[in-house]
MIVO-513073 format. One record per residue (C-alpha): residue number from 1; x, y, z. Coordinates in nm, 2 decimals. Each point is the difference from the previous one (the first is absolute). Example, Ala and Ser with C-alpha at 12.3 -4.5 7.8 and 13.67 -1.06 7.14 Angstrom:
<pt k="1" px="1.23" py="-0.45" pz="0.78"/>
<pt k="2" px="0.14" py="0.34" pz="-0.07"/>
// end
This chain:
<pt k="1" px="0.59" py="7.79" pz="-1.07"/>
<pt k="2" px="-0.34" py="-0.08" pz="0.21"/>
<pt k="3" px="0.03" py="0.06" pz="0.34"/>
<pt k="4" px="-0.22" py="-0.17" pz="0.29"/>
<pt k="5" px="-0.20" py="0.36" pz="0.06"/>
<pt k="6" px="-0.12" py="-0.06" pz="-0.39"/>
<pt k="7" px="-0.22" py="-0.35" pz="0.04"/>
<pt k="8" px="-0.23" py="-0.14" pz="0.31"/>
<pt k="9" px="0.19" py="-0.23" pz="0.18"/>
<pt k="10" px="-0.35" py="-0.22" pz="0.00"/>
<pt k="11" px="0.06" py="-0.08" pz="-0.35"/>
<pt k="12" px="0.36" py="-0.19" pz="0.09"/>
<pt k="13" px="-0.20" py="-0.20" pz="0.23"/>
<pt k="14" px="-0.25" py="-0.08" pz="-0.28"/>
<pt k="15" px="0.27" py="-0.09" pz="-0.23"/>
<pt k="16" px="0.16" py="-0.26" pz="0.26"/>
<pt k="17" px="-0.28" py="-0.16" pz="0.07"/>
<pt k="18" px="-0.11" py="-0.09" pz="-0.35"/>
<pt k="19" px="0.36" py="-0.09" pz="-0.12"/>
<pt k="20" px="-0.03" py="-0.27" pz="0.29"/>
<pt k="21" px="-0.34" py="-0.09" pz="-0.08"/>
<pt k="22" px="-0.05" py="0.05" pz="-0.35"/>
<pt k="23" px="-0.39" py="0.03" pz="0.07"/>
<pt k="24" px="-0.17" py="0.35" pz="0.03"/>
<pt k="25" px="-0.29" py="-0.15" pz="0.17"/>
<pt k="26" px="0.25" py="-0.20" pz="0.30"/>
<pt k="27" px="0.17" py="0.36" pz="0.04"/>
<pt k="28" px="-0.35" py="0.18" pz="0.06"/>
<pt k="29" px="-0.10" py="-0.29" pz="0.27"/>
<pt k="30" px="0.35" py="0.04" pz="0.14"/>
<pt k="31" px="0.06" py="0.36" pz="0.04"/>
<pt k="32" px="-0.42" py="0.02" pz="0.07"/>
<pt k="33" px="-0.05" py="0.26" pz="-0.30"/>
<pt k="34" px="-0.25" py="-0.04" pz="-0.22"/>
<pt k="35" px="0.11" py="-0.15" pz="-0.35"/>
<pt k="36" px="-0.06" py="0.32" pz="-0.23"/>
<pt k="37" px="0.25" py="0.20" pz="0.26"/>
<pt k="38" px="0.27" py="-0.28" pz="-0.03"/>
<pt k="39" px="-0.04" py="0.03" pz="-0.37"/>
<pt k="40" px="-0.02" py="0.40" pz="-0.02"/>
<pt k="41" px="0.31" py="0.01" pz="0.21"/>
<pt k="42" px="0.19" py="-0.29" pz="-0.28"/>
<pt k="43" px="-0.12" py="0.30" pz="-0.29"/>
<pt k="44" px="0.16" py="0.30" pz="0.23"/>
<pt k="45" px="0.34" py="-0.19" pz="0.02"/>
<pt k="46" px="-0.04" py="-0.09" pz="-0.35"/>
<pt k="47" px="-0.02" py="0.34" pz="-0.14"/>
<pt k="48" px="0.28" py="0.16" pz="0.25"/>
<pt k="49" px="0.24" py="-0.29" pz="-0.11"/>
<pt k="50" px="-0.15" py="-0.01" pz="-0.40"/>
<pt k="51" px="0.00" py="-0.39" pz="0.05"/>
<pt k="52" px="-0.26" py="-0.27" pz="-0.02"/>
<pt k="53" px="0.16" py="-0.16" pz="0.34"/>
<pt k="54" px="-0.25" py="-0.30" pz="-0.04"/>
<pt k="55" px="-0.13" py="-0.17" pz="-0.26"/>
<pt k="56" px="-0.35" py="-0.18" pz="0.03"/>
<pt k="57" px="0.08" py="-0.40" pz="-0.08"/>
<pt k="58" px="-0.15" py="-0.31" pz="0.05"/>
<pt k="59" px="0.23" py="-0.08" pz="0.26"/>
<pt k="60" px="-0.08" py="0.32" pz="0.20"/>
<pt k="61" px="0.15" py="0.40" pz="-0.03"/>
<pt k="62" px="0.36" py="-0.09" pz="-0.12"/>
<pt k="63" px="0.26" py="0.27" pz="0.05"/>
<pt k="64" px="0.17" py="0.21" pz="-0.27"/>
<pt k="65" px="0.39" py="-0.01" pz="-0.05"/>
<pt k="66" px="0.00" py="0.37" pz="0.20"/>
<pt k="67" px="-0.25" py="-0.13" pz="0.26"/>
<pt k="68" px="0.28" py="-0.29" pz="0.03"/>
<pt k="69" px="0.25" py="0.22" pz="0.05"/>
<pt k="70" px="-0.15" py="0.24" pz="0.25"/>
<pt k="71" px="-0.15" py="-0.28" pz="0.22"/>
<pt k="72" px="0.28" py="-0.07" pz="0.24"/>
<pt k="73" px="0.12" py="0.39" pz="0.07"/>
<pt k="74" px="-0.39" py="0.05" pz="0.07"/>
<pt k="75" px="-0.02" py="-0.30" pz="0.24"/>
<pt k="76" px="0.31" py="0.13" pz="0.20"/>
<pt k="77" px="-0.15" py="0.34" pz="-0.02"/>
<pt k="78" px="-0.30" py="-0.08" pz="0.13"/>
<pt k="79" px="0.15" py="-0.23" pz="0.29"/>
<pt k="80" px="0.24" py="0.29" pz="0.08"/>
<pt k="81" px="-0.28" py="0.19" pz="0.03"/>
<pt k="82" px="-0.13" py="-0.25" pz="0.30"/>
<pt k="83" px="0.31" py="-0.02" pz="0.15"/>
<pt k="84" px="-0.07" py="0.38" pz="0.05"/>
<pt k="85" px="-0.32" py="0.01" pz="0.11"/>
<pt k="86" px="0.07" py="-0.34" pz="0.27"/>
<pt k="87" px="0.32" py="0.13" pz="0.12"/>
<pt k="88" px="0.15" py="-0.37" pz="0.13"/>
<pt k="89" px="0.13" py="0.03" pz="0.37"/>
<pt k="90" px="0.19" py="-0.36" pz="-0.07"/>
<pt k="91" px="-0.11" py="-0.34" pz="0.01"/>
<pt k="92" px="0.00" py="-0.18" pz="0.35"/>
<pt k="93" px="-0.08" py="-0.41" pz="-0.09"/>
<pt k="94" px="-0.07" py="-0.07" pz="0.32"/>
<pt k="95" px="-0.35" py="0.18" pz="-0.03"/>
<pt k="96" px="-0.04" py="0.01" pz="-0.38"/>
<pt k="97" px="-0.32" py="-0.16" pz="-0.13"/>
<pt k="98" px="0.11" py="0.01" pz="-0.39"/>
<pt k="99" px="-0.07" py="-0.31" pz="-0.23"/>
<pt k="100" px="0.35" py="-0.02" pz="-0.15"/>
<pt k="101" px="0.04" py="-0.22" pz="-0.36"/>
<pt k="102" px="0.25" py="-0.17" pz="-0.21"/>
<pt k="103" px="0.02" py="-0.08" pz="-0.35"/>
<pt k="104" px="0.18" py="-0.31" pz="-0.02"/>
<pt k="105" px="0.04" py="-0.35" pz="-0.22"/>
<pt k="106" px="-0.08" py="-0.35" pz="0.17"/>
<pt k="107" px="0.36" py="-0.02" pz="0.09"/>
<pt k="108" px="0.02" py="0.35" pz="0.15"/>
<pt k="109" px="-0.30" py="-0.10" pz="0.20"/>
<pt k="110" px="0.17" py="-0.33" pz="0.14"/>
<pt k="111" px="0.31" py="0.17" pz="0.07"/>
<pt k="112" px="-0.09" py="0.33" pz="0.14"/>
<pt k="113" px="-0.37" py="0.01" pz="0.13"/>
<pt k="114" px="0.07" py="-0.24" pz="0.32"/>
<pt k="115" px="0.27" py="0.19" pz="0.17"/>
<pt k="116" px="-0.15" py="0.37" pz="-0.10"/>
<pt k="117" px="-0.31" py="-0.10" pz="0.13"/>
<pt k="118" px="0.10" py="-0.13" pz="0.31"/>
<pt k="119" px="0.27" py="0.31" pz="0.03"/>
<pt k="120" px="-0.31" py="0.22" pz="-0.05"/>
<pt k="121" px="-0.21" py="-0.14" pz="0.23"/>
<pt k="122" px="0.28" py="0.07" pz="0.27"/>
<pt k="123" px="0.08" py="0.36" pz="-0.09"/>
<pt k="124" px="-0.34" py="0.11" pz="-0.16"/>
<pt k="125" px="-0.26" py="-0.24" pz="0.21"/>
<pt k="126" px="-0.31" py="0.19" pz="-0.16"/>
<pt k="127" px="0.14" py="0.06" pz="-0.37"/>
<pt k="128" px="-0.12" py="-0.25" pz="-0.23"/>
<pt k="129" px="0.25" py="-0.19" pz="-0.31"/>
<pt k="130" px="-0.12" py="-0.15" pz="-0.25"/>
<pt k="131" px="0.12" py="-0.05" pz="-0.38"/>
<pt k="132" px="-0.13" py="-0.04" pz="-0.35"/>
<pt k="133" px="0.16" py="-0.19" pz="-0.26"/>
<pt k="134" px="0.24" py="0.13" pz="-0.25"/>
<pt k="135" px="-0.21" py="-0.09" pz="-0.36"/>
<pt k="136" px="-0.34" py="0.02" pz="0.17"/>
<pt k="137" px="0.00" py="0.37" pz="-0.02"/>
<pt k="138" px="0.22" py="0.34" pz="-0.19"/>
<pt k="139" px="0.24" py="-0.02" pz="0.33"/>
<pt k="140" px="0.17" py="0.34" pz="-0.15"/>
<pt k="141" px="-0.32" py="0.17" pz="-0.07"/>
<pt k="142" px="-0.12" py="-0.11" pz="0.38"/>
<pt k="143" px="0.32" py="0.13" pz="0.13"/>
<pt k="144" px="-0.09" py="0.32" pz="-0.16"/>
<pt k="145" px="-0.34" py="0.03" pz="0.17"/>
<pt k="146" px="0.09" py="-0.10" pz="0.33"/>
<pt k="147" px="-0.20" py="-0.34" pz="-0.04"/>
<pt k="148" px="0.37" py="-0.15" pz="0.07"/>
<pt k="149" px="0.21" py="0.11" pz="0.25"/>
<pt k="150" px="0.32" py="-0.18" pz="-0.11"/>
<pt k="151" px="0.07" py="-0.28" pz="-0.30"/>
<pt k="152" px="0.30" py="-0.28" pz="0.06"/>
<pt k="153" px="0.13" py="-0.18" pz="-0.25"/>
<pt k="154" px="0.31" py="-0.06" pz="-0.28"/>
<pt k="155" px="-0.20" py="0.27" pz="-0.24"/>
<pt k="156" px="0.24" py="0.18" pz="-0.28"/>
<pt k="157" px="-0.29" py="0.14" pz="-0.20"/>
<pt k="158" px="-0.11" py="0.28" pz="0.21"/>
<pt k="159" px="-0.04" py="0.37" pz="-0.08"/>
<pt k="160" px="0.17" py="0.29" pz="0.19"/>
<pt k="161" px="-0.29" py="0.09" pz="0.17"/>
<pt k="162" px="0.13" py="-0.28" pz="0.26"/>
<pt k="163" px="0.28" py="-0.02" pz="0.26"/>
<pt k="164" px="0.13" py="-0.30" pz="0.11"/>
<pt k="165" px="0.25" py="-0.17" pz="0.25"/>
<pt k="166" px="0.20" py="-0.28" pz="-0.07"/>
<pt k="167" px="-0.07" py="-0.29" pz="0.25"/>
<pt k="168" px="0.27" py="-0.27" pz="-0.14"/>
<pt k="169" px="0.08" py="-0.19" pz="-0.31"/>
<pt k="170" px="-0.03" py="-0.38" pz="-0.06"/>
<pt k="171" px="0.02" py="-0.25" pz="-0.28"/>
<pt k="172" px="-0.20" py="-0.22" pz="-0.17"/>
<pt k="173" px="0.08" py="-0.43" pz="0.10"/>
<pt k="174" px="-0.15" py="-0.30" pz="-0.15"/>
<pt k="175" px="-0.20" py="-0.19" pz="0.27"/>
<pt k="176" px="-0.13" py="-0.30" pz="0.05"/>
<pt k="177" px="-0.11" py="-0.31" pz="0.20"/>
<pt k="178" px="0.29" py="-0.17" pz="0.26"/>
<pt k="179" px="-0.06" py="-0.31" pz="-0.20"/>
<pt k="180" px="0.08" py="0.15" pz="-0.35"/>
<pt k="181" px="0.30" py="-0.09" pz="-0.19"/>
<pt k="182" px="0.10" py="0.37" pz="0.00"/>
<pt k="183" px="0.02" py="-0.08" pz="0.37"/>
<pt k="184" px="0.29" py="-0.26" pz="-0.04"/>
<pt k="185" px="0.23" py="0.26" pz="-0.23"/>
<pt k="186" px="0.27" py="0.21" pz="0.08"/>
<pt k="187" px="-0.07" py="0.21" pz="-0.30"/>
<pt k="188" px="-0.30" py="0.02" pz="-0.21"/>
<pt k="189" px="0.09" py="0.04" pz="-0.38"/>
<pt k="190" px="-0.23" py="0.16" pz="-0.27"/>
<pt k="191" px="-0.03" py="-0.37" pz="-0.17"/>
<pt k="192" px="-0.10" py="-0.10" pz="0.33"/>
<pt k="193" px="-0.25" py="0.26" pz="0.04"/>
<pt k="194" px="-0.16" py="-0.04" pz="-0.34"/>
<pt k="195" px="-0.07" py="-0.31" pz="0.01"/>
<pt k="196" px="-0.24" py="0.01" pz="0.34"/>
<pt k="197" px="-0.30" py="0.03" pz="0.08"/>
<pt k="198" px="-0.12" py="0.39" pz="0.01"/>
<pt k="199" px="-0.23" py="0.18" pz="0.24"/>
<pt k="200" px="-0.02" py="0.35" pz="-0.15"/>
<pt k="201" px="-0.15" py="0.30" pz="0.19"/>
<pt k="202" px="-0.19" py="0.21" pz="-0.25"/>
<pt k="203" px="0.03" py="0.37" pz="0.16"/>
<pt k="204" px="0.00" py="0.26" pz="-0.28"/>
<pt k="205" px="0.15" py="0.29" pz="0.27"/>
<pt k="206" px="0.33" py="0.14" pz="-0.05"/>
<pt k="207" px="0.29" py="-0.19" pz="0.05"/>
<pt k="208" px="-0.18" py="-0.35" pz="0.03"/>
<pt k="209" px="-0.08" py="0.06" pz="-0.39"/>
<pt k="210" px="0.32" py="0.02" pz="-0.10"/>
<pt k="211" px="0.11" py="-0.29" pz="0.22"/>
<pt k="212" px="-0.25" py="-0.22" pz="-0.22"/>
<pt k="213" px="0.12" py="0.15" pz="-0.31"/>
<pt k="214" px="0.32" py="-0.12" pz="0.04"/>
<pt k="215" px="-0.13" py="-0.34" pz="0.11"/>
<pt k="216" px="-0.12" py="-0.05" pz="-0.36"/>
<pt k="217" px="0.32" py="0.16" pz="-0.15"/>
<pt k="218" px="0.19" py="-0.27" pz="0.18"/>
<pt k="219" px="-0.22" py="-0.26" pz="-0.17"/>
<pt k="220" px="-0.24" py="-0.05" pz="0.31"/>
<pt k="221" px="-0.34" py="-0.14" pz="-0.20"/>
<pt k="222" px="-0.21" py="0.25" pz="0.23"/>
<pt k="223" px="-0.30" py="-0.11" pz="-0.21"/>
<pt k="224" px="-0.06" py="-0.29" pz="0.09"/>
<pt k="225" px="0.12" py="0.02" pz="0.40"/>
<pt k="226" px="-0.21" py="0.01" pz="0.26"/>
<pt k="227" px="-0.12" py="0.34" pz="0.08"/>
<pt k="228" px="-0.09" py="0.21" pz="0.32"/>
<pt k="229" px="-0.10" py="0.36" pz="0.02"/>
<pt k="230" px="0.16" py="0.07" pz="0.34"/>
<pt k="231" px="0.28" py="-0.16" pz="0.22"/>
<pt k="232" px="-0.26" py="-0.07" pz="0.31"/>
<pt k="233" px="-0.06" py="-0.36" pz="-0.16"/>
<pt k="234" px="0.37" py="-0.06" pz="-0.11"/>
<pt k="235" px="0.09" py="-0.21" pz="0.34"/>
<pt k="236" px="-0.28" py="-0.22" pz="0.02"/>
<pt k="237" px="0.03" py="-0.06" pz="-0.38"/>
<pt k="238" px="0.41" py="-0.05" pz="0.02"/>
<pt k="239" px="-0.08" py="-0.24" pz="0.35"/>
<pt k="240" px="-0.17" py="-0.27" pz="-0.18"/>
<pt k="241" px="0.13" py="-0.03" pz="-0.37"/>
<pt k="242" px="0.35" py="0.01" pz="-0.17"/>
<pt k="243" px="-0.03" py="0.34" pz="-0.12"/>
<pt k="244" px="0.22" py="0.28" pz="0.00"/>
<pt k="245" px="-0.08" py="0.39" pz="0.02"/>
<pt k="246" px="0.22" py="0.33" pz="-0.02"/>
<pt k="247" px="-0.07" py="0.21" pz="0.31"/>
<pt k="248" px="0.12" py="0.26" pz="0.23"/>
<pt k="249" px="0.27" py="-0.11" pz="0.23"/>
<pt k="250" px="-0.18" py="0.15" pz="0.34"/>
<pt k="251" px="-0.32" py="-0.21" pz="-0.15"/>
<pt k="252" px="0.23" py="-0.30" pz="-0.06"/>
<pt k="253" px="0.16" py="-0.02" pz="0.36"/>
<pt k="254" px="-0.32" py="0.07" pz="0.18"/>
<pt k="255" px="-0.20" py="-0.30" pz="-0.19"/>
<pt k="256" px="0.35" py="-0.22" pz="0.01"/>
<pt k="257" px="-0.07" py="-0.01" pz="0.39"/>
<pt k="258" px="-0.36" py="-0.03" pz="0.02"/>
<pt k="259" px="-0.07" py="-0.25" pz="-0.31"/>
<pt k="260" px="0.32" py="-0.22" pz="-0.03"/>
<pt k="261" px="0.14" py="0.17" pz="-0.31"/>
<pt k="262" px="0.30" py="0.08" pz="-0.13"/>
<pt k="263" px="0.18" py="0.30" pz="-0.20"/>
<pt k="264" px="0.28" py="0.07" pz="-0.23"/>
<pt k="265" px="0.19" py="0.24" pz="-0.23"/>
<pt k="266" px="-0.20" py="0.00" pz="-0.35"/>
<pt k="267" px="0.29" py="-0.07" pz="-0.30"/>
<pt k="268" px="-0.12" py="0.31" pz="-0.20"/>
<pt k="269" px="0.01" py="0.34" pz="0.07"/>
<pt k="270" px="-0.32" py="0.16" pz="0.17"/>
<pt k="271" px="-0.05" py="0.35" pz="0.12"/>
<pt k="272" px="0.06" py="0.12" pz="0.38"/>
<pt k="273" px="-0.27" py="0.12" pz="0.17"/>
<pt k="274" px="0.01" py="0.34" pz="0.19"/>
<pt k="275" px="-0.31" py="0.00" pz="0.23"/>
<pt k="276" px="-0.02" py="0.37" pz="0.09"/>
<pt k="277" px="-0.36" py="0.16" pz="0.17"/>
<pt k="278" px="-0.15" py="0.24" pz="-0.19"/>
<pt k="279" px="-0.20" py="0.31" pz="0.05"/>
<pt k="280" px="-0.17" py="0.32" pz="-0.17"/>
<pt k="281" px="0.17" py="0.33" pz="0.03"/>
<pt k="282" px="-0.29" py="0.16" pz="0.13"/>
<pt k="283" px="0.00" py="-0.19" pz="0.31"/>
<pt k="284" px="0.35" py="0.03" pz="0.07"/>
<pt k="285" px="-0.02" py="0.25" pz="0.28"/>
<pt k="286" px="-0.31" py="-0.18" pz="0.14"/>
<pt k="287" px="0.10" py="-0.12" pz="0.35"/>
<pt k="288" px="-0.19" py="-0.31" pz="0.03"/>
<pt k="289" px="0.13" py="-0.13" pz="-0.35"/>
<pt k="290" px="0.37" py="0.13" pz="0.11"/>
<pt k="291" px="-0.04" py="-0.28" pz="0.32"/>
<pt k="292" px="-0.16" py="-0.27" pz="-0.19"/>
<pt k="293" px="0.26" py="0.02" pz="-0.25"/>
<pt k="294" px="0.28" py="0.02" pz="0.28"/>
<pt k="295" px="-0.13" py="-0.27" pz="0.16"/>
<pt k="296" px="0.02" py="-0.24" pz="-0.29"/>
<pt k="297" px="0.33" py="0.14" pz="-0.06"/>
<pt k="298" px="0.13" py="-0.08" pz="0.34"/>
<pt k="299" px="-0.13" py="-0.36" pz="-0.01"/>
<pt k="300" px="0.09" py="-0.08" pz="-0.38"/>
<pt k="301" px="0.29" py="0.17" pz="-0.10"/>
<pt k="302" px="0.32" py="-0.19" pz="-0.06"/>
// end
């Protein structure tokens, strides 16, 4: 068994950066080292572990299965070393200048950001809170590297390295204009629904991909329906048309109040959205991360 004394721990720093960046030249610039030094460090680590670790491809240095296997433990090791060398005395929101970043869907930005920005401004006036869009980044990797502090959403396909805390559950509903024929029905039947003019939100993240799959199986002609890539434009489209869309209940409730829309239960079985806060276990003990996720939980948990 190899022990920490058997290895120069700087080699793990190089390994971690190559795993993140995929390019030796980028890592060399990032660490302020000559490129041959980085290559030499990789060579030493390859010899020690008897594995290529990274293979040069047109897309950069791609990790081998062994590199994939040890990447997360190495990242955790380096984070623990940082915490040991820089012990925290606690996070003080009143004086912190930290920049927090949340990973959210467009629906999440609408639902969470206004309230969190205001609460953060009150409790941590010098801190900054921003968001990045799920789908535009590899949010799970960003949580691991610390580029993103928390992700909030109804994500189901997540690795064991991510911890989570449930905020609330909500159903999907049918959302449409207040003058739509559905607004005058006590119950919308599947036959009524299939005859309607459909608006499809063409999101590929789970569980939204499952919703569209169920609509297709129920007989909805999704191929010829009006399609948009996110929910942001949905209320505007419904307010000026006779289309109907499947939407999360909380979004429907908010949109109905501001865009003169209405909503009702769907005539087919759809998954329940289970919205949670997600963070990487590397930052579970980080007091600033703890403060932010507690702020979100206190504000939105039901």
